[in-house]
DOKESE-381545 format. One line per field, with one value per residue (C-alpha): residue number from 0; x, y, z. Coordinates in steps of 0.02 Angstrom, whole numbers. Layout:
BEGIN
num c(NUM|...);
u c(X|...);
v c(Y|...);
w c(Z|...);
END
This chain:
BEGIN
num c(0|1|2|3|4|5|6|7|8|9|10|11|12|13|14|15|16|17|18|19|20|21|22|23|24|25|26|27|28|29|30|31|32|33|34|35|36|37|38|39|40|41|42|43|44|45|46|47|48|49|50|51|52|53|54|55|56|57|58|59|60|61|62|63|64|65|66|67|68|69|70|71|72|73|74|75|76|77|78|79|80|81|82|83|84|85|86|87|88|89|90|91|92|93|94|95|96|97|98|99|100|101|102|103|104|105|106|107|108|109|110|111|112|113|114|115|116|117|118|119|120|121|122|123|124|125|126|127|128|129|130|131|132|133|134|135|136|137|138|139|140|141|142|143|144|145|146|147|148|149|150|151|152|153|154|155|156|157|158|159|160|161|162|163|164|165|166|167|168|169|170|171|172|173|174|175|176|177|178|179|180|181|182|183|184|185|186|187|188|189|190|191|192|193|194|195|196|197|198|199|200|201|202|203|204|205|206|207|208|209|210|211|212|213|214|215|216|217|218|219|220|221|222|223|224|225|226|227|228|229|230|231|232|233|234|235|236|237|238|239|240|241|242|243|244|245|246|247|248|249|250|251|252|253|254|255|256|257|258|259|260|261|262|263|264|265|266|267|268|269|270|271|272|273|274|275|276|277|278|279|280|281|282|283|284|285|286|287|288|289|290|291|292|293|294|295|296|297|298|299|300|301|302|303|304|305|306|307|308|309|310|311|312|313|314|315|316|317|318|319|320|321|322|323|324|325|326|327|328|329|330|331|332|333|334|335|336|337|338|339|340|341|342|343|344|345|346|347|348|349|350|351|352|353|354|355|356|357|358|359|360|361|362|363|364|365|366|367|368|369|370|371|372|373|374|375|376|377|378|379|380|381|382|383|384|385|386|387|388|389|390|391|392|393|394|395|396|397|398|399|400|401|402|403|404|405|406|407|408|409|410|411|412|413|414|415|416|417|418|419|420|421|422|423|424|425|426|427|428|429|430|431|432|433|434|435|436|437|438|439|440|441|442|443|444|445|446|447|448|449|450|451|452|453|454|455|456|457|458|459|460|461|462|463|464|465|466|467|468|469|470|471|472|473|474|475|476|477|478|479|480|481|482|483|484|485|486|487|488|489|490|491|492|493|494|495|496|497|498|499|500|501|502|503|504|505|506|507|508|509|510|511|512|513|514|515|516|517|518|519|520|521|522|523|524|525|526|527|528|529|530|531|532|533|534|535|536|537|538|539|540|541|542|543|544|545|546|547|548|549|550|551|552|553|554|555|556|557|558|559|560|561|562|563|564|565|566|567|568|569|570|571|572|573|574|575|576|577|578|579|580|581|582|583|584|585|586|587|588|589|590|591|592|593|594|595|596|597|598|599|600|601|602|603|604|605|606|607|608|609|610|611|612|613|614|615|616|617|618|619|620|621|622|623|624|625|626|627|628|629|630|631|632|633|634|635|636|637|638|639|640|641|642|643|644|645|646|647|648|649|650|651|652|653|654|655|656|657|658|659|660|661|662|663|664|665|666|667|668|669|670|671|672|673|674|675|676|677|678|679|680|681|682|683|684|685|686|687|688|689|690|691|692|693|694|695|696|697|698|699|700|701|702|703|704|705|706|707|708|709|710|711|712|713|714|715|716|717|718|719|720|721|722|723|724|725|726|727|728|729|730|731|732|733|734|735|736|737|738|739|740|741|742|743|744|745|746|747|748|749|750|751|752|753|754|755|756|757|758|759|760|761|762|763|764|765|766|767|768|769|770|771|772|773|774|775|776|777|778|779|780|781|782|783|784|785|786|787|788|789|790|791|792|793|794|795|796|797|798|799|800|801|802|803|804|805|806|807|808|809|810|811|812|813|814|815|816|817|818|819|820|821|822|823|824|825|826|827|828|829|830|831|832|833|834|835|836|837|838|839|840|841|842|843|844|845|846|847|848|849|850|851|852|853|854|855|856|857|858|859|860|861|862|863|864|865|866|867|868|869|870|871|872|873|874|875|876|877|878|879|880|881|882|883|884|885|886|887|888|889|890|891|892|893|894|895|896|897|898|899|900|901|902|903|904|905|906|907|908|909|910|911|912|913|914|915|916|917|918|919|920|921|922|923|924|925|926|927|928|929|930|931|932|933|934|935|936|937|938|939|940|941|942|943|944|945|946|947|948|949|950|951|952|953|954|955|956|957|958|959|960|961|962|963|964|965|966|967|968|969|970|971|972|973|974);
u c(-850|-831|-717|-595|-511|-372|-265|-140|-183|-83|-124|-81|-38|143|235|179|175|-6|-90|-259|-347|-478|-571|-714|-836|-827|-695|-701|-591|-535|-499|-399|-432|-409|-555|-513|-642|-586|-640|-737|-869|-811|-746|-625|-571|-383|-361|-205|-207|-322|-302|-417|-476|-488|-597|-523|-434|-424|-261|-157|-89|60|78|175|63|107|-5|-4|138|19|-69|110|225|241|233|412|415|401|263|132|20|-119|-298|-346|-399|-547|-554|-475|-496|-432|-558|-550|-674|-730|-843|-898|-907|-1075|-1112|-1115|-1006|-921|-1002|-903|-790|-671|-628|-492|-481|-313|-255|-207|-52|-75|9|150|201|225|396|476|503|690|694|796|814|934|832|867|968|800|694|811|826|627|613|747|659|487|557|642|470|365|278|323|154|203|168|-8|-72|-235|-231|-253|-198|-319|-228|-56|-10|-105|-258|-301|-488|-566|-746|-801|-835|-647|-583|-476|-534|-472|-509|-469|-431|-463|-328|-210|-199|-333|-342|-371|-485|-597|-607|-650|-788|-853|-856|-975|-1137|-1062|-919|-783|-667|-617|-595|-493|-466|-379|-474|-440|-597|-584|-781|-935|-1017|-1121|-1239|-1284|-1164|-995|-911|-779|-774|-896|-910|-991|-1044|-1063|-1236|-1182|-1275|-1202|-1156|-1068|-964|-1038|-974|-1018|-991|-1150|-1144|-1086|-990|-808|-746|-663|-475|-422|-344|-482|-452|-627|-631|-787|-780|-902|-944|-1083|-1245|-1156|-1064|-954|-902|-757|-674|-510|-486|-333|-288|-99|-147|-286|-383|-571|-646|-814|-892|-1063|-1134|-1270|-1359|-1440|-1600|-1549|-1389|-1249|-1156|-981|-898|-747|-701|-855|-856|-741|-710|-689|-612|-680|-790|-849|-984|-1127|-1065|-941|-792|-735|-663|-506|-368|-389|-246|-195|-328|-335|-446|-422|-505|-527|-484|-521|-347|-338|-401|-424|-472|-393|-220|-223|-60|-42|50|230|187|53|163|314|195|130|-18|-99|64|43|-142|-108|35|-87|-224|-91|-64|-235|-296|-150|-186|-368|-355|-236|-361|-493|-392|-332|-510|-574|-424|-467|-656|-601|-482|-616|-741|-613|-619|-788|-840|-830|-841|-712|-744|-739|-554|-490|-550|-470|-314|-299|-331|-186|-71|-113|-123|19|116|53|-99|-58|-129|-1|144|208|358|501|431|269|301|279|106|50|100|8|-151|-134|-106|-260|-375|-345|-363|-523|-576|-586|-712|-719|-533|-519|-359|-373|-344|-179|-125|-151|-49|96|111|117|235|353|336|393|547|584|573|704|824|994|1028|960|979|827|721|766|708|544|502|437|318|251|216|127|22|-20|-81|-197|-277|-167|-151|-24|94|82|129|282|343|322|417|567|575|568|690|795|805|867|805|877|778|639|528|401|386|358|234|134|128|66|-76|-119|-127|-206|-343|-394|-413|-240|-232|-41|-21|-159|-43|109|29|-34|144|212|108|122|320|324|440|488|515|345|294|188|3|-88|-252|-210|-120|-279|-383|-276|-254|-452|-490|-379|-450|-636|-576|-483|-640|-723|-587|-574|-750|-719|-565|-480|-308|-252|-239|-152|-127|-25|133|283|438|617|745|870|748|810|677|539|617|633|446|387|309|214|98|232|354|388|305|149|147|189|28|-87|-24|-64|-237|-283|-217|-345|-243|-367|-212|-149|-323|-342|-161|-192|-371|-305|-153|-260|-393|-287|-129|-20|168|202|54|-65|-248|-378|-537|-619|-471|-485|-677|-639|-515|-638|-787|-663|-615|-803|-886|-756|-660|-796|-664|-746|-626|-659|-836|-835|-731|-848|-1004|-934|-910|-1070|-1162|-1073|-1070|-874|-800|-972|-1153|-1234|-1321|-1380|-1465|-1320|-1213|-1312|-1307|-1122|-1112|-1220|-1115|-961|-1041|-1075|-904|-873|-780|-812|-796|-947|-1041|-1008|-1054|-1220|-1263|-1228|-1342|-1484|-1453|-1454|-1559|-1687|-1674|-1670|-1584|-1605|-1544|-1396|-1329|-1354|-1238|-1128|-1115|-1070|-933|-866|-840|-728|-621|-706|-633|-797|-913|-845|-852|-1026|-1088|-996|-1101|-1261|-1225|-1170|-1326|-1444|-1498|-1454|-1627|-1687|-1562|-1522|-1379|-1226|-1065|-951|-994|-967|-799|-762|-816|-725|-558|-575|-609|-451|-346|-388|-344|-501|-475|-655|-641|-481|-561|-713|-594|-487|-643|-697|-516|-511|-670|-675|-843|-915|-876|-821|-675|-549|-494|-326|-265|-103|-218|-339|-185|-96|-271|-309|-134|-133|-308|-257|-90|-191|-258|-235|-169|-24|-3|7|145|233|199|278|427|457|433|556|690|670|704|858|781|842|804|615|611|697|575|422|492|514|330|278|418|357|181|256|263|409|446|461|580|691|708|737|871|943|945|1038|1157|1182|1191|1209|1292|1334|1186|1179|1293|1383|1328|1153|1179|1240|1104|980|1032|1019|853|761|855|817|636|626|690|553|414|334|416|571|676|833|957|899|935|1111|1138|1096|1227|1345|1306|1320|1476|1562|1507|1545|1684|1717|1704|1559|1408|1402|1448|1307|1176|1263|1265|1072|1059|1139|1049|882|943|1014|849|765|880|987|1160|1245|1183|1277|1424|1440|1423|1562|1670|1629|1682|1832|1894|1870|1711|1623|1443|1324|1239|1062|1106|1161|1006|907|999|967|1149|1183|1305|1430|1453|1584|1637|1810|1804|1841|1681|1586|1657|1627|1446|1416|1510|1423|1246|1295|1360|1202|1080|958|1052|1187|1267|1338|1415|1592|1616|1564|1653|1812|1787|1747|1907|1999|1939|1987|2168|2176|2126|2236|2393|2353|2331|2467|2586|2718|2730|2755|2931|2974|2979|2909|2739|2729|2773|2633|2497|2556|2544|2378|2269|2335|2302|2120|2121|2146|1999|1885|1958|1884|1730|1712|1710|1656|1591|1600|1437|1502|1484);
v c(340|206|269|191|283|247|391|357|235|177|237|50|-121|-101|-122|22|99|131|209|176|281|182|184|91|107|-85|-231|-243|-316|-229|-308|-243|-334|-308|-347|-397|-411|-523|-535|-682|-595|-663|-559|-615|-544|-547|-538|-435|-382|-407|-329|-297|-126|-82|67|213|374|361|267|269|100|96|-68|-124|-165|-332|-382|-544|-568|-595|-422|-322|-420|-502|-696|-757|-946|-916|-780|-861|-825|-700|-696|-541|-406|-284|-186|-181|-89|-75|-99|-86|-113|-130|-255|-329|-506|-582|-455|-497|-383|-230|-90|43|35|148|106|163|119|59|90|-67|-87|-181|-341|-313|-144|-226|-250|-419|-461|-468|-625|-624|-807|-932|-1052|-1247|-1301|-1394|-1234|-1141|-1280|-1286|-1091|-1087|-1225|-1139|-975|-1053|-1163|-1020|-950|-767|-677|-534|-368|-327|-139|-75|58|14|111|70|200|257|351|477|415|514|476|527|510|359|180|142|126|37|-127|-171|-321|-348|-506|-552|-517|-661|-596|-666|-499|-389|-510|-527|-339|-331|-445|-362|-200|-275|-221|-43|16|112|160|309|338|477|522|671|737|857|888|952|972|931|775|746|607|677|570|522|386|422|251|113|-49|-193|-360|-539|-501|-348|-227|-76|-91|19|123|212|386|493|660|764|891|1028|909|997|1171|1139|1139|1126|975|929|811|714|612|502|441|294|289|159|252|422|473|626|703|814|919|1022|1112|1211|1308|1333|1499|1488|1320|1302|1173|1107|976|895|755|636|491|346|297|100|7|31|-148|-157|-316|-253|-426|-457|-409|-285|-84|31|179|300|232|56|-50|37|235|345|407|587|701|750|654|546|548|451|353|268|167|133|-32|-46|132|303|422|579|707|899|949|1136|1053|935|937|910|744|762|657|787|927|860|841|1026|1001|1160|1267|1181|1238|1416|1430|1373|1487|1634|1572|1548|1722|1795|1712|1728|1916|1914|1808|1929|2080|1994|1929|2104|2181|2048|2097|2265|2258|2137|2274|2389|2311|2377|2557|2717|2899|3016|3079|2907|2874|3043|3002|2822|2901|3035|2892|2797|2939|2958|2783|2685|2570|2414|2388|2329|2150|2123|2133|1957|1880|1800|1624|1644|1731|1590|1544|1729|1722|1569|1653|1806|1688|1582|1738|1826|1661|1623|1806|1835|1698|1523|1539|1429|1396|1214|1265|1361|1203|1091|1216|1242|1050|1035|1174|1086|923|1002|1075|899|824|944|911|855|852|835|1035|1054|928|1053|1194|1131|1058|1236|1241|1063|1118|1271|1157|1049|1188|1226|1058|950|801|713|870|826|645|688|803|682|552|673|716|532|484|632|640|812|881|849|701|756|607|694|826|681|597|772|770|598|627|770|686|531|628|703|519|498|318|323|410|301|140|240|256|80|21|135|59|-113|-108|-1|138|298|219|167|-20|-98|-81|-213|-138|47|-21|-107|42|121|-29|-70|108|78|-91|-40|101|-23|-116|47|130|-44|-26|161|156|300|382|422|243|82|-87|-131|-232|-299|-278|-285|-180|-313|-433|-405|-517|-445|-263|-324|-360|-192|-87|53|96|123|-26|-160|-287|-198|-175|-371|-402|-288|-384|-560|-499|-446|-607|-694|-749|-741|-739|-573|-486|-535|-458|-302|-274|-315|-186|-52|-67|-88|1|-133|-175|18|39|200|150|174|112|148|63|-82|-98|-128|-267|-356|-340|-399|-547|-579|-560|-608|-749|-806|-820|-847|-729|-591|-631|-611|-448|-377|-427|-345|-172|-184|-233|-82|49|66|149|84|110|12|-131|-266|-391|-406|-434|-568|-660|-656|-715|-875|-913|-901|-1007|-1148|-1139|-1178|-1009|-997|-802|-806|-908|-798|-651|-727|-767|-583|-539|-630|-560|-389|-367|-518|-542|-716|-774|-953|-946|-841|-960|-1105|-1028|-974|-1149|-1203|-1080|-1107|-1301|-1220|-1122|-957|-829|-709|-852|-890|-706|-688|-850|-774|-616|-715|-817|-664|-571|-704|-700|-869|-945|-1067|-1028|-910|-813|-904|-800|-947|-1014|-842|-831|-1005|-928|-780|-870|-980|-820|-732|-888|-875|-699|-585|-418|-410|-569|-535|-358|-458|-589|-469|-381|-556|-577|-416|-446|-631|-732|-770|-936|-997|-903|-813|-636|-637|-451|-505|-599|-458|-347|-467|-494|-302|-248|-376|-303|-126|-148|-180|-2|83|235|152|66|226|294|119|132|319|247|103|216|349|206|157|320|325|481|400|534|538|361|349|478|378|225|316|362|182|115|213|154|-22|-93|-216|-210|-23|-41|-165|-47|115|13|-54|117|184|41|77|262|287|447|482|600|541|575|420|431|442|310|187|241|215|45|-17|69|-2|-178|-196|-161|-278|-426|-400|-430|-575|-653|-543|-566|-671|-529|-415|-549|-569|-373|-359|-494|-398|-242|-335|-417|-255|-166|-297|-248|-374|-525|-607|-503|-424|-591|-690|-582|-577|-780|-773|-677|-791|-950|-873|-842|-1027|-1096|-1018|-1109|-966|-1020|-869|-899|-1049|-978|-842|-969|-1051|-897|-857|-1049|-1007|-855|-955|-914|-1053|-1061|-1088|-1253|-1172|-1107|-1284|-1356|-1248|-1292|-1470|-1506|-1526|-1666|-1550|-1437|-1564|-1607|-1584|-1402|-1469|-1573|-1415|-1316|-1461|-1481|-1283|-1260|-1427|-1359|-1198|-1287|-1404|-1255|-1211|-1051|-1093|-926|-1001|-1159|-1096|-980|-1137|-1261|-1163|-1143|-1335|-1367|-1259|-1358|-1517|-1463|-1403|-1548|-1646|-1539|-1562|-1755|-1784|-1655|-1728|-1870|-1768|-1737|-1570|-1601|-1480|-1563|-1549|-1378|-1347|-1432|-1330|-1160|-1196|-1143|-978|-953|-1005|-889|-754|-796|-821|-653|-563|-641|-576|-386|-291|-407|-606|-613|-541|-685);
w c(3688|3559|3418|3281|3138|3016|3035|2891|2774|2622|2446|2379|2453|2517|2673|2795|2966|3011|3137|3207|3332|3444|3612|3682|3837|3865|3828|3646|3494|3353|3191|3046|2881|2677|2583|2403|2250|2117|1940|1954|2062|2238|2375|2511|2683|2726|2915|2953|3141|3299|3459|3627|3670|3861|3918|3959|3860|3668|3605|3446|3400|3275|3188|3035|2897|2787|2651|2557|2431|2292|2320|2311|2202|2038|2029|2026|2064|2263|2257|2187|2031|2094|2011|1954|2079|2034|2200|2381|2530|2700|2849|3037|3139|3340|3397|3575|3604|3532|3429|3239|3138|3208|3304|3229|3066|2964|2781|2654|2479|2398|2227|2145|2040|1867|1892|1753|1850|2013|2080|2103|2298|2372|2441|2596|2627|2571|2453|2437|2296|2244|2252|2158|2024|2022|1998|1862|1742|1770|1723|1569|1529|1552|1390|1365|1298|1167|1230|1178|1180|1221|1093|921|761|643|521|553|404|277|160|16|-18|-178|-87|-180|-93|-60|122|240|315|477|594|783|866|1054|1170|1211|1398|1491|1604|1444|1369|1518|1538|1346|1390|1537|1432|1293|1365|1436|1327|1398|1244|1136|946|889|693|593|456|318|221|41|-14|89|72|-96|-44|133|244|217|320|449|533|542|606|502|585|504|444|343|474|553|727|852|833|660|638|482|426|371|227|334|469|484|424|246|217|400|502|630|759|802|954|999|1180|1242|1422|1436|1363|1357|1203|1210|1026|1031|877|879|709|660|507|555|656|763|833|872|976|985|1093|1126|1247|1211|1312|1217|1296|1270|1305|1192|1144|1058|1009|929|866|778|583|527|544|389|380|242|122|101|22|77|111|19|104|133|-16|71|190|337|461|607|685|853|963|1142|1158|1365|1430|1399|1392|1478|1340|1322|1139|1182|1207|1051|951|777|747|680|515|476|503|386|249|269|152|232|173|-13|-20|45|-92|-230|-160|-185|-354|-414|-358|-456|-609|-584|-584|-733|-830|-801|-844|-997|-1049|-1025|-1142|-1261|-1268|-1282|-1436|-1518|-1502|-1567|-1738|-1766|-1822|-1717|-1754|-1757|-1586|-1505|-1595|-1522|-1349|-1351|-1406|-1262|-1148|-1207|-1199|-1002|-928|-867|-965|-868|-750|-564|-595|-746|-618|-628|-519|-630|-568|-643|-796|-886|-822|-831|-1025|-1053|-975|-1082|-1237|-1200|-1147|-1317|-1411|-1344|-1352|-1170|-1146|-1062|-989|-831|-714|-771|-960|-892|-799|-938|-1048|-937|-915|-1096|-1134|-985|-1091|-1245|-1148|-1093|-1262|-1319|-1164|-1184|-995|-824|-790|-889|-784|-646|-725|-768|-602|-533|-698|-646|-490|-555|-657|-517|-418|-559|-549|-672|-575|-702|-665|-485|-520|-632|-494|-353|-456|-487|-297|-248|-374|-367|-554|-596|-413|-245|-167|-39|8|110|-35|-164|-28|-21|-209|-233|-93|-202|-364|-283|-206|-374|-451|-539|-578|-582|-403|-344|-395|-332|-142|-164|-191|-69|70|6|32|176|98|169|348|359|408|272|284|167|200|160|2|-46|-22|-161|-274|-266|-335|-488|-509|-523|-643|-742|-774|-826|-935|-1029|-1080|-1133|-1240|-1284|-1365|-1192|-1151|-1221|-1188|-1043|-1107|-1002|-1132|-1044|-1116|-1116|-1222|-1408|-1467|-1417|-1459|-1630|-1636|-1585|-1736|-1800|-1936|-2046|-1980|-2102|-1982|-1987|-2168|-2193|-2078|-2176|-2315|-2251|-2193|-2375|-2433|-2308|-2174|-2015|-1887|-1963|-1968|-1784|-1742|-1838|-1765|-1585|-1601|-1683|-1551|-1395|-1456|-1431|-1491|-1528|-1630|-1596|-1560|-1686|-1648|-1809|-1922|-1800|-1826|-2003|-1986|-1861|-2000|-2143|-2040|-1985|-2151|-2274|-2183|-2067|-1916|-1764|-1658|-1781|-1779|-1599|-1602|-1728|-1634|-1460|-1536|-1638|-1469|-1370|-1519|-1497|-1676|-1769|-1748|-1627|-1702|-1577|-1699|-1812|-1661|-1594|-1773|-1775|-1598|-1635|-1791|-1688|-1560|-1678|-1721|-1524|-1493|-1288|-1288|-1406|-1297|-1146|-1248|-1293|-1122|-1073|-1208|-1139|-966|-1024|-1164|-1135|-954|-979|-827|-855|-1038|-982|-835|-953|-1084|-946|-874|-1051|-1076|-912|-970|-1111|-984|-1015|-890|-914|-897|-725|-659|-731|-641|-485|-499|-521|-360|-264|-305|-281|-475|-510|-562|-435|-299|-152|-152|-94|-69|-55|-221|-298|-215|-304|-460|-438|-392|-544|-649|-588|-603|-788|-806|-787|-716|-644|-571|-486|-417|-348|-269|-192|-103|-20|35|115|223|211|224|402|462|279|212|335|296|192|164|67|-48|-79|-104|-232|-346|-336|-386|-517|-588|-572|-666|-824|-811|-996|-917|-856|-1024|-1115|-1010|-1037|-1227|-1222|-1122|-1248|-1407|-1339|-1299|-1491|-1540|-1444|-1330|-1170|-1042|-1099|-1099|-934|-857|-917|-851|-691|-678|-716|-587|-441|-474|-426|-594|-587|-785|-772|-618|-710|-854|-754|-683|-843|-919|-775|-785|-985|-944|-1134|-1182|-989|-965|-788|-649|-586|-419|-465|-592|-456|-338|-467|-511|-322|-304|-437|-463|-278|-314|-443|-357|-236|-369|-379|-529|-541|-696|-667|-744|-603|-476|-550|-554|-379|-334|-417|-328|-168|-207|-248|-83|30|161|287|162|226|241|70|-2|95|24|-154|-148|-110|-253|-371|-287|-335|-516|-513|-451|-589|-711|-755|-804|-744|-559|-552|-642|-515|-363|-426|-429|-265|-204|-308|-212|-55|10|111|45|200|213|208|37|-26|46|-59|-216|-182|-137|50|5|-50|100|173|-7|-92|-168|-334|-325|-278|-421|-542|-491|-526|-689|-755|-716|-797|-955|-965|-958|-1113|-1149|-1284|-1253|-1088|-1144|-1192|-1038|-917|-1003|-997|-810|-787|-898|-769|-623|-701|-741|-561|-491|-605|-551|-367|-371|-491|-499|-392|-515|-677|-723|-781|-976|-1092|-1108|-904|-930|-1049|-946|-796|-880|-957|-803|-787|-969|-932|-788|-883|-1000|-853|-773|-920|-913|-745|-788|-637|-529|-530|-656|-813|-947);
END
């Protein structure tokens, strides 16, 4: 009987002792082969062994199986590079001479080991010297590709979503590995991948659908994948893990939700009738909201995309990530729910009592009064709902006070939270030490639980900085997420800065940072059109700049009164300045729009000043602080335009576009204003080109981009916001995506927000009133939002530590933290560079590491023409520190690396002396004179006799060293 069977085939290609059972009725041949299919589509048959079969009883043949090296091992110069193998199997066949193919055959599949997981072959031969050298040269010249992961983390952190059109934009590149890229291309029309995301939904979608993750192609169309939530898609206030698996036309959606105690699992399959296509390098992905859909009201957690594979997944075994556990959002909401239930019961109880007492003031008969007195004698002293823990006594008292104040009507939890926050600030105003800060934090947390997002932001700042409380980064992050989700501008700025810099052990994520900054940037445009006392103009005032501090004023200050006098005398500049101060709340003046409008009107009517006519026309057109009067506004704009005032030309064009719908006249005026350098005109022309509204021209995104860029460079907030939006996605085939530029412009626009401005104004006002603790707190609020000036001022206040109210250890930590943040800003103050250099100088242990960092700080200050930088570099050189060549090259002084030390010192101190800062002339001149004396003493000391004159010359350097030693102070930087 003819028979052939593989008794013990190997699982994968490797050396193996194989046993084959065979028998035949006539003499035959048995072939053992390995069949391999490559990614090119070709199939190759590799003969392994061959033997004859003699008729008779069945036999078992044992043979040592050896596969080609390229199928078993990694390439190493001797083992050749192997093409990519898709499949392989072992085949044994029995055949007779003259017959085509085998009469019988048996096959066994072989599991392939990926190329990079295969072992290297242990060669047991002695290679010739030439072969060894050839192998060595190949290893050294072979380009090593960086490791590429098939799993992409589109979101590695948490994102607080306000439910608006803001989200995280991501793009993917092709694989560098030919193997992985080949697999990706092959799966284009048959996707084999998986998306998984964590979601925490606060409220159901308001517009029918919310974006979870969607894919937009280069033609602005939705493509695979596009995942949305419906109005009742997931349970509220629970972390849910949603996984979407694509297997060709079949999609599986699984969801596992947990409330911290129990877990629910759901799953559904769907098969599409048409082929599903996925090219993940085309266009861009959006996590959350985007141009065409709003995001979820809640939080997005880690989102992973497995590009070419589907990992093992069981929804019932999903584990909550450590990141989510550490934040403990569910724990916070559970605690808040208990507080809200307790206070709700108290509000209801006190409201009923307030209504009853109000009713008691009416007229009742004697019998009713007697019955009420009887009830009072038998009832208990307090109701069960009145029982209050000591920690909540303040909030309970405020709930009672508000209930009686409003007669038991219309009191909400938000009212209690607002009152609790205000009372906390009153306590802080009276504080004389940091102990008070620690006592008001519980009140701030309760106010945050009751819906006051500013209380959450203040608490987050205190926990992150450690001001009056123990530093708790995770709790600070939680509170910032809670406030940002409620649309707090400062918390959105804080989280943007947090992810831009990569604080808290997280890697920088410019796309996530942009999502936060873009939100504030858009709101800034809206906020500036609706000025209020809660906003102020953002001003960068450094506390070490005495000249600018002296210009700060208020309504009763002599500077403001002098400007009013000048305005009454017909000085147009004074009229403009007062109007600007009052309208925007600048230079310490409180916003007063009605009073500002009076000054605009006086400058426009009395003085016929084009600037005032423009300002007055704008408020007339928008009805801000005055009744809207469009015709009168147009008349003033035309008069201002006649005097060549570019903003008036732009505003008149806006009138023709908005009111007359005359786009031709509008763009004509905008083109004219743009030639005069108007940022508004450039921005408006960009909008016209972007939306296809320019008469006679189709939409042109590249031209729009150029106008937005021009507008942003001229300082226009809306232009910067539009520009950043283009940078984050790019323009297909024309503008490459640049996330870093998108973040830079969105951040710049967001930092003009009036709610940031009012915090800065309060901080400066407190400083001028010598209320240092309140000033420090408000500057910290702005500093944690990433505002560089506030970061500098916090460090400066901690450095000064007036009154010693800060613990020395905290003051030192504060200086290092905030000066370090300042120097990483786009245009750091040189004082911060010097101070950071001093701190690094003081910390150096081995005499080199810290000094090198300090030298780089001084170098940056010197390059920005600060004489202190040159002076400190000279002091480091005097102390024997050898400045590296790279540093001298950056200073433009490479020739001094091997030069005489005195020449190096002479150059540094000469540049210090010759700077524009007059206060540096004396110390730098003394240092330079000291170097001359030392050089003179070295060169001519042997020739000088010991006369009295010589003694005087020799004694001079120590005297100068004493003077310079006093200039050094704590570090090498004291002038």
